[in-house]
C-alpha positions in Angstrom: 6.5 -23.8 22.0 8.5 -20.7 21.1 9.1 -18.5 24.1 9.8 -14.8 23.9 11.0 -12.7 26.9 11.3 -8.9 26.3 12.1 -5.8 28.3 9.1 -4.4 30.2 8.7 -1.1 28.3 7.0 -0.1 25.1 4.9 -3.2 25.4 2.3 -2.4 22.6 5.0 -1.5 20.2 7.1 -4.6 20.8 4.0 -6.8 20.7 3.0 -5.4 17.4 6.4 -5.9 15.8 6.7 -9.5 17.2 3.2 -10.4 16.0 3.9 -8.8 12.6 7.0 -10.9 12.0 5.9 -14.2 13.5 2.2 -14.3 12.8 1.6 -12.1 9.8 4.8 -12.7 7.8 5.9 -16.2 8.9 2.4 -17.4 9.4 3.1 -18.9 12.9 0.0 -19.8 14.9 -0.3 -17.5 17.9 -0.8 -20.5 20.1 2.7 -21.7 19.2 4.5 -18.8 20.7 4.3 -16.8 24.0 5.6 -13.4 24.9 6.6 -12.3 28.4 7.8 -8.8 29.6 10.2 -8.6 32.5 11.9 -5.8 34.3 15.2 -7.8 34.6 15.5 -8.4 30.8 17.3 -6.0 28.5 17.2 -7.7 25.1 14.8 -9.9 23.2 15.4 -13.5 24.4 14.1 -16.2 22.1 14.0 -19.8 23.4 13.3 -22.6 21.0 13.8 -26.3 21.8 16.4 -25.6 24.4 18.3 -23.1 22.3 18.6 -19.4 23.3 18.9 -16.6 20.8 19.5 -13.1 22.0 18.4 -10.3 19.7 19.8 -7.1 21.0 17.6 -4.1 21.8 19.1 -1.0 20.2 16.1 1.3 20.3 13.1 1.0 22.7 15.3 0.6 25.8 16.5 4.2 25.1 12.9 5.5 25.3 11.1 3.9 28.2 8.5 6.8 28.4 5.6 6.2 26.0 6.1 7.9 22.6 9.4 9.6 23.7 11.0 8.0 20.6 8.9 10.2 18.3 11.5 12.8 17.5 13.2 13.6 14.2 16.6 13.0 15.7 15.7 9.4 16.2 15.3 8.7 12.5 18.6 7.0 11.4 20.9 9.1 9.3 23.0 6.3 7.8 22.6 2.8 6.7 24.7 -0.2 7.6 24.3 -3.9 6.8 24.1 -7.1 8.8 26.2 -9.9 7.4 25.5 -12.8 9.7 24.6 -16.2 8.2 26.0 -15.0 4.9 23.2 -12.4 4.6 23.3 -8.7 3.8 20.3 -7.2 5.5 19.8 -3.4 6.0 20.2 -2.3 9.5 17.8 0.5 10.6 18.5 0.0 14.3 21.3 -2.3 15.6 24.8 -3.3 14.5 26.5 -5.8 12.3 27.0 -8.5 14.9 26.4 -12.2 14.9 28.0 -14.5 17.5 27.3 -18.2 17.2 27.1 -20.0 20.5 26.9 -23.7 21.4 23.2 -23.5 22.2 22.1 -20.4 20.2 23.4 -17.1 19.0 23.6 -13.3 19.6 22.2 -11.1 16.9 23.1 -7.4 16.8 20.4 -6.4 14.3 17.3 -5.1 16.1 14.8 -6.6 13.7 11.9 -5.7 15.9 12.5 -1.9 16.1 13.5 -1.9 12.5 10.3 -3.7 11.5 8.2 -1.3 13.7 9.9 1.6 11.9 9.0 0.3 8.5 5.4 -0.9 9.1 4.2 2.1 11.2 6.1 4.6 9.1 6.2 6.8 12.1 8.8 9.0 10.5 6.1 10.2 8.1 4.1 11.7 10.9 7.2 13.8 11.9 7.8 14.8 8.2 4.4 16.4 7.8 1.7 13.8 7.3 -0.2 14.6 10.4 -0.6 18.3 9.5 -0.7 18.1 5.7 -1.9 14.6 5.0 1.3 13.7 3.1 5.0 14.2 3.2 8.0 14.5 0.9 8.7 10.8 0.0 12.2 11.7 -1.1 13.0 12.4 2.5 12.1 9.0 3.7 14.9 6.9 5.1 14.3 4.0 2.8 14.4 6.3 -0.2 17.4 8.3 0.8 19.3 5.0 1.5 18.2 3.4 -1.7 16.5 0.4 -0.1 12.9 1.2 -1.1 12.8 -1.6 -3.7 13.6 -4.3 -1.0 10.8 -5.9 1.1 13.1 -5.8 4.1 10.4 -6.8 6.6 10.0 -10.0 4.7 13.8 -10.3 4.7 13.9 -9.9 8.5 11.3 -12.6 8.8 13.6 -14.9 6.8 16.3 -14.4 9.4 14.0 -15.4 12.2 13.0 -18.5 10.1 16.6 -19.7 10.4 16.1 -20.2 14.2 12.7 -22.1 14.1 12.6 -25.9 14.2 11.1 -27.6 11.1 8.2 -28.9 13.1 6.8 -25.4 13.8 3.8 -25.1 11.6 3.9 -22.1 9.4 1.0 -21.2 7.1 1.7 -20.8 3.5 0.6 -18.2 1.0 0.4 -18.1 -2.7 1.7 -15.3 -4.9 -1.2 -13.2 -6.1 -1.8 -10.1 -8.2 -4.5 -7.5 -7.6 -5.3 -4.8 -10.2 -6.8 -1.7 -8.6 -8.2 1.4 -10.1 -8.7 4.9 -8.7 -11.9 5.9 -10.7 -11.1 9.6 -11.0 -13.6 10.0 -13.9 -15.2 8.2 -16.7 -17.2 10.8 -18.6 -16.8 10.5 -22.4 -18.0 13.7 -24.3 -21.1 13.4 -26.4 -21.0 14.5 -30.1 -23.4 17.3 -29.1 -20.9 18.4 -26.4 -18.1 18.3 -28.9 -20.0 20.4 -31.4 -20.8 23.0 -28.8 -17.2 23.1 -27.7 -16.1 23.5 -31.3 -18.3 26.6 -31.7 -17.3 28.0 -28.3 -13.5 27.5 -28.8 -13.7 28.8 -32.4 -15.4 32.0 -31.3 -14.1 32.6 -27.8 -11.1 30.3 -27.5 -12.5 29.1 -24.2 -11.3 25.7 -22.8 -13.8 22.9 -22.1 -15.1 22.5 -18.6 -13.8 19.7 -16.4 -11.6 17.8 -18.9 -9.6 20.7 -20.3 -9.5 19.1 -23.7 -9.7 20.9 -27.1 -12.5 19.9 -29.4 -10.0 18.0 -31.5 -8.7 16.1 -28.5 -12.3 15.4 -27.6 -12.9 13.8 -31.0 -9.9 11.5 -30.6 -11.0 10.6 -27.1 -14.5 9.9 -28.2 -13.4 7.6 -31.1 -11.1 5.7 -28.8 -13.5 5.4 -25.9 -17.1 5.7 -27.2 -18.9 5.1 -23.9 -18.3 5.9 -20.3 -17.8 2.2 -19.7 -15.1 1.7 -22.5 -12.1 2.1 -20.2 -13.6 -0.3 -17.6 -14.1 -2.9 -20.3 -10.5 -2.7 -21.5 -9.2 -3.5 -18.0 -11.8 -6.1 -17.0 -10.9 -8.0 -20.1 -7.3 -8.1 -18.9 -8.2 -9.3 -15.4 -10.6 -11.9 -16.7 -7.9 -13.3 -19.0 -5.5 -13.6 -16.1 -8.1 -14.6 -13.5 -7.1 -12.0 -10.9 -9.0 -9.7 -8.6 -9.9 -6.2 -9.7 -10.7 -3.4 -7.2 -12.5 -0.1 -8.1 -12.3 2.9 -5.9 -15.1 5.4 -6.6 -15.2 9.1 -5.7 -18.5 10.5 -4.5 -18.2 14.2 -5.0 -21.2 16.5 -5.5 -21.8 19.4 -7.7 -19.6 22.4 -6.9 -17.2 20.3 -4.7 -13.4 20.3 -5.4 -12.3 17.9 -8.2 -15.9 16.8 -8.9 -15.0 15.1 -12.3 -18.3 13.2 -12.0 -21.2 13.5 -9.6 -22.3 10.7 -7.2 -26.0 11.3 -7.9 -25.9 11.5 -11.7 -27.5 8.8 -13.9 -24.2 7.9 -15.5 -22.4 7.1 -12.2 -25.3 4.8 -11.2 -25.2 3.1 -14.6 -21.5 2.4 -14.4 -21.6 1.0 -10.9 -24.8 -0.9 -11.7 -23.1 -2.5 -14.7 -20.1 -3.6 -12.7 -22.3 -5.1 -10.0 -24.5 -6.8 -12.6 -21.5 -8.7 -13.9 -21.5 -10.6 -10.5 -17.9 -11.3 -11.0 -16.5 -12.5 -7.7 -13.1 -10.9 -8.6 -14.7 -7.4 -8.8 -14.7 -5.4 -5.5 -16.2 -1.8 -5.5 -14.8 0.5 -2.9 -14.5 4.1 -1.5 -12.2 6.8 -2.8 -12.8 9.7 -0.4 -12.0 13.1 -1.9 -9.5 15.6 -0.7 -12.5 17.6 0.7 -12.7 15.0 3.5 -9.3 15.7 4.9 -9.8 17.2 8.4 -13.5 17.7 7.8 -15.6 15.0 9.4 -18.9 16.4 8.1 -17.7 15.9 4.6 -16.4 12.5 5.4 -19.8 11.4 6.8 -21.5 12.8 3.7 -19.3 10.8 1.4 -19.6 7.6 3.4 -23.4 7.9 3.2 -23.2 8.5 -0.6 -20.9 5.5 -1.3 -23.0 3.3 0.9 -26.1 4.3 -1.0 -24.5 3.8 -4.4 -23.0 0.4 -3.6 -26.1 -0.6 -1.6 -23.7 -1.8 1.1 -20.9 -0.4 3.2 -17.5 -0.4 1.4 -15.0 -3.0 2.5 -12.0 -1.5 0.6 -10.7 2.0 0.4 -8.0 4.4 -0.7 -7.8 8.1 -0.1 -7.7 10.4 -3.1 -4.2 11.9 -3.6 -3.2 9.5 -0.8 -4.2 12.3 1.6 -4.6 11.0 5.1 -3.3 11.0 8.7 -4.2 9.1 11.8 -7.4 11.0 12.3 -8.4 9.8 8.8 -7.4 6.2 9.5 -9.6 6.2 12.7 -12.6 7.3 10.6 -12.0 4.4 8.3 -12.3 2.1 11.3 -15.8 3.3 12.0 -17.3 2.2 8.7 -17.6 -1.5 9.3 -17.0 -3.7 12.3 -14.8 -6.3 10.6 -11.3 -5.4 9.4 -11.5 -3.0 6.4 -9.0 -3.4 3.6 -7.1 -0.2 2.8 -4.4 0.6 0.2 -2.8 3.9 1.0 0.8 2.8 1.2 2.2 3.7 -2.2 4.9 5.9 -3.6 3.9 8.9 -5.8 7.1 9.1 -7.8 8.8 5.7 -7.7 8.1 2.0 -7.6 8.8 -0.1 -4.5 7.9 -1.1 -1.0 7.0 2.1 1.0 6.5 0.1 4.2 9.1 -2.6 3.3 6.7 -5.4 3.0 4.8 -7.2 0.2 1.9 -8.8 2.1 -1.2 -7.3 3.7 -0.7 -6.4 7.4 -2.6 -4.7 10.2 -1.9 -1.0 10.7 -0.8 0.4 14.0 -2.0 3.7 15.6 1.3 5.2 16.7 -0.3 7.8 18.9 -3.0 5.7 20.5 -0.5 2.8 20.7 -2.7 0.0 19.4 -3.2 -2.3 16.5 -5.9 -0.9 14.2 -8.9 -2.7 12.7 -7.5 -1.9 9.2 -5.5 -4.2 6.9 -3.1 -2.4 4.6 -2.6 -3.9 1.2 0.5 -1.9 0.1 0.4 -0.9 -3.5 3.8 -1.5 -5.1 3.5 -0.3 -8.7 1.3 2.7 -9.9 0.9 4.0 -13.4 1.4 7.7 -12.6 4.5 6.9 -10.5 6.1 5.4 -13.6 5.4 8.7 -15.5 6.5 11.0 -12.7 9.7 9.0 -12.1 10.7 9.8 -15.7 12.6 6.6 -16.6 15.2 7.3 -19.3 14.7 4.1 -21.2 12.2 1.2 -21.3 14.9 -1.1 -20.1 15.4 0.9 -17.0 11.7 0.7 -16.3 11.5 -3.0 -16.9 14.6 -3.7 -14.8 12.7 -2.2 -11.9 9.5 -3.9 -12.7 11.0 -7.4 -13.1 13.1 -7.0 -9.9 10.0 -6.0 -7.9 7.7 -8.7 -9.3 10.4 -11.4 -8.8 10.8 -10.4 -5.1 7.1 -10.4 -4.5 6.9 -13.9 -6.0 9.9 -15.0 -3.9 8.0 -14.2 -0.7 4.6 -15.4 -2.0 3.4 -11.9 -1.6 0.6 -9.8 -3.0 1.5 -7.6 -6.0 -1.0 -4.7 -5.8 -1.0 -2.5 -8.9 -2.9 0.8 -9.4 -4.0 1.9 -12.8 -6.2 5.0 -13.0 -9.5 5.1 -14.8 -9.9 8.3 -16.8 -6.5 9.3 -18.0 -7.5 12.2 -20.2 -4.6 11.9 -22.7 -5.6 9.2 -25.2 -2.1 8.2 -26.2 -0.9 8.1 -22.6 -3.9 6.0 -21.6 -3.2 3.5 -24.4 0.5 3.5 -23.3 -0.5 2.8 -19.7 -3.0 0.0 -20.8 -0.4 -1.7 -22.9 2.1 -1.6 -20.1 -0.4 -3.0 -17.7 -1.0 -5.9 -20.1 2.7 -6.6 -20.4 3.2 -6.4 -16.7 0.3 -8.9 -16.0 1.8 -11.2 -18.7 5.2 -11.1 -17.0 3.7 -11.7 -13.6 1.8 -14.7 -15.0 5.0 -16.1 -16.5 6.8 -15.7 -13.2 4.1 -17.9 -11.6 4.1 -20.5 -14.3 7.9 -20.7 -14.4 8.0 -22.2 -10.9 
């Protein structure tokens, strides 16, 4: 039995961090460890088979009043590293201290406060997410310090693993890949539409509606993707070849609503969803992509939940917010959709590749303000097609150095490599470029698995 004794403050926060590392990352059965909170304890005391390990508290003891830590000045300004046991781990809270003792050790790296910081991303709430639904990712601590391409929570768990006896049963995971799609549109122009746009643009010079393509671009697009289902078929062929899951997030906008690139009640939408469902492929999962219209407007949220439920003929079990626009109010709405844990994938960078929450496995979210573990399982997305373009890599080698480094780390920790490739990229050449890159990436990931 592993016994934990902790200071008797910030109990929900400490419990969440301990469970995340021991149960979620290491796969330790919750019956194999116990946690006690005592007023006379000032650090984390870990007792295993007669050995005592002290993990110093460098954060929560400073903020005994609930939520008093939630201030900008409590976000670290500099990065140090922990070098104990020959490691080099980023220190978010703590110090570079490791003292070996006869029956244990003292560790200066506060891995629990550091883990809590990464998984909850509470700094984002202070940087504007609660008000605006997003924040400037370049201001995040992990980005400013250049550690955003390290799954440091998994690295912290490896440090804990050093102290556990071999007989402690840890569950094992397998490396997996999930290809997900934000279905932001799928409408291919008809020849009649192209002819009308040719006349309109020739006479009036007016742009086309919705897609903003010239009639010449529409012809190229039509020839490359003759039907609304063409782009879906390209990607489903890839996932079938590699035998991996594929998730589709559908918008359900109505006529006249912002960014309604297709309408939830039109025949074509029902045909595309019907065709995917008709495949009866167990790897296909169809989910919900709530529009930006839902942010802060519960009436619109309820409308779109009703629409997606009607289209899928069941309540969605996966979701991602359009534009990654959300806050805790939004996350609480996600919890109301189904009773069982809902899989969500909002944790992704807009302009870079990497681990926004410092982890490469699914994990339960934590409501920072209500101080509780949520009934939502985050599947952090690690590589997104548009982030590759917006990062503006100078060379293909630079891009692939990042991709290979990330994939190799996810494989090392038997994690889940979640990719996001958009359906309905309106530039034909860019879409082909994205598609080819996706195929190359999946091929590399398969080779990483087979090389073991």
